[in-house]
C-alpha positions as CSV (number, residue, x, y, z in Angstrom):
1,X,-149.6,24.8,-65.8
2,X,-150.7,24.7,-62.2
3,X,-147.7,26.9,-61.7
4,X,-148.9,29.8,-63.9
5,X,-151.6,31.7,-61.8
6,X,-154.5,33.2,-63.9
7,X,-157.7,34.7,-63.3
8,X,-161.0,33.1,-62.6
9,X,-164.0,33.2,-64.6
10,X,-167.5,31.3,-65.0
11,X,-168.5,30.9,-68.4
12,X,-172.2,30.9,-68.6
13,X,-174.9,30.3,-71.8
14,X,-178.5,29.2,-72.0
15,X,-179.5,26.4,-74.0
16,X,-182.4,26.2,-76.4
17,X,-184.7,25.6,-73.5
18,X,-183.5,28.6,-71.7
19,X,-181.8,26.5,-68.9
20,X,-178.8,28.0,-67.8
21,X,-175.3,26.4,-67.9
22,X,-171.7,27.4,-66.4
23,X,-168.4,25.9,-65.8
24,X,-165.5,27.8,-63.8
25,X,-162.8,28.3,-66.4
26,X,-159.1,29.3,-65.9
27,X,-158.3,28.8,-69.5
28,X,-158.9,32.1,-71.2
29,X,-157.5,35.0,-72.5
30,X,-157.6,38.3,-75.0
31,X,-157.0,37.6,-78.3
32,X,-157.2,40.8,-80.2
33,X,-158.4,44.3,-79.2
34,X,-159.9,45.5,-83.1
35,X,-162.3,43.2,-83.1
36,X,-162.4,42.7,-79.3
37,X,-162.1,38.8,-79.2
38,X,-161.2,36.4,-76.5
39,X,-160.5,32.8,-76.2
40,X,-162.2,30.1,-73.5
41,X,-161.4,26.5,-73.3
42,X,-164.4,24.7,-71.9
43,X,-164.0,20.6,-71.6
44,X,-165.3,18.6,-74.4
45,X,-168.9,16.8,-74.1
46,X,-169.9,19.4,-71.0
47,X,-173.2,20.7,-71.0
48,X,-172.3,24.5,-71.2
49,X,-169.8,23.8,-74.0
50,X,-173.2,22.3,-75.7
51,X,-175.3,25.3,-74.6
52,X,-172.5,27.7,-76.1
53,X,-172.4,25.9,-79.5
54,X,-176.5,25.8,-79.4
55,X,-176.8,29.6,-78.6
56,X,-173.8,30.8,-80.7
57,X,-173.2,32.9,-77.7
58,X,-172.0,33.1,-73.9
59,X,-170.9,35.4,-71.4
60,X,-167.3,35.4,-69.3
61,X,-167.8,36.4,-65.7
62,X,-165.0,37.3,-64.3
63,X,-164.8,36.8,-60.7
64,X,-164.2,39.1,-58.2
65,X,-162.0,38.1,-55.0
66,X,-164.8,37.2,-52.7
67,X,-166.5,35.0,-55.0
68,X,-164.0,31.5,-54.4
69,X,-167.1,29.8,-53.1
70,X,-169.1,30.3,-56.4
71,X,-165.9,29.4,-58.6
72,X,-165.7,25.8,-56.7
73,X,-169.4,25.6,-57.0
74,X,-169.5,25.9,-60.7
75,X,-166.1,23.9,-60.9
76,X,-168.0,21.0,-58.9
77,X,-170.5,19.6,-61.6
78,X,-173.4,20.0,-58.9
79,X,-177.0,20.2,-61.3
80,X,-178.4,22.9,-58.9
81,X,-175.5,25.3,-59.3
82,X,-178.0,28.3,-60.4
83,X,-180.5,27.7,-57.6
84,X,-177.6,28.6,-55.2
85,X,-176.4,31.8,-57.1
86,X,-177.8,35.4,-57.9
87,X,-177.9,35.6,-61.7
88,X,-179.9,37.7,-64.1
89,X,-180.1,36.8,-68.1
90,X,-181.7,39.8,-70.2
91,X,-182.3,39.7,-74.0
92,X,-179.2,40.6,-74.9
93,X,-177.0,38.9,-72.7
94,X,-174.5,36.1,-74.2
95,X,-175.5,34.1,-70.8
96,X,-176.2,34.5,-67.3
97,X,-174.5,37.0,-65.1
98,X,-173.4,36.5,-61.7
99,X,-173.7,40.2,-60.5
100,X,-173.0,39.4,-56.7
101,X,-169.6,37.4,-57.9
102,X,-168.0,39.2,-61.0
103,X,-166.3,42.5,-61.4
104,X,-166.6,42.6,-64.9
105,X,-169.0,40.3,-67.2
106,X,-168.1,40.1,-71.2
107,X,-170.9,39.0,-73.4
108,X,-169.8,37.4,-76.5
109,X,-170.9,35.8,-79.7
110,X,-168.9,32.8,-81.0
111,X,-166.8,33.4,-83.9
112,X,-165.0,29.5,-84.1
113,X,-164.5,26.7,-82.0
114,X,-161.8,24.6,-82.4
115,X,-161.2,21.2,-80.7
116,X,-158.3,20.4,-79.2
117,X,-157.6,17.1,-77.1
118,X,-159.8,17.2,-74.3
119,X,-161.1,20.7,-74.7
120,X,-162.3,22.9,-77.3
121,X,-161.0,26.4,-77.6
122,X,-163.9,28.9,-78.3
123,X,-163.3,32.3,-80.0
124,X,-165.8,34.6,-78.8
125,X,-166.4,38.4,-80.3
126,X,-167.0,40.9,-77.3
127,X,-170.3,42.3,-77.6
128,X,-170.5,44.5,-74.3
129,X,-168.9,44.8,-71.0
130,X,-170.8,45.3,-67.6
131,X,-169.0,46.2,-64.6
132,X,-170.5,44.6,-61.8
133,X,-168.2,45.0,-58.4
134,X,-164.9,47.0,-57.7
135,X,-163.4,44.4,-56.2
136,X,-159.7,42.8,-56.8
137,X,-160.1,39.3,-59.2
138,X,-159.8,36.1,-58.1
139,X,-156.5,34.4,-59.0
140,X,-156.1,30.7,-58.9
141,X,-152.8,28.4,-59.4
142,X,-150.7,26.1,-57.3
143,X,-154.1,24.4,-56.9
144,X,-155.3,27.7,-54.6
145,X,-157.1,30.6,-54.9
146,X,-155.9,34.4,-53.8
147,X,-156.8,37.9,-54.3
148,X,-154.9,40.2,-56.4
149,X,-152.5,41.8,-53.8
150,X,-152.8,45.6,-53.2
151,X,-150.7,47.8,-54.8
């Protein structure tokens, strides 16, 4: 699938103690318009997946073209990643928002989770979308990052 470019997101959630968790994800897509549902595929056994399952909610931070370092940070497994980025988490968010790095954030409620190989497909109903930035989306494909080209 490396030859199929896609947008880049950081999926975030908080565990029972309120600790933030997050991971870079390029395996996501829209499923339904009514109701608005998306699916993200998260690595089985990841702390982020455990937080999503435990909290029954998550946020999908759709990264903008200037957020390559954040995408790499959240793909790295660095346990202190939230100490290295600006984030917010209000009482009505599915998970932490990365306002300096995301052009949009979708807060979701978990509808269903389906194990598949070494990942779990998590279906989330979109409860709210927040605009943070107007920059072009960050893309990933052929093992490299790129910006959406200008029109």
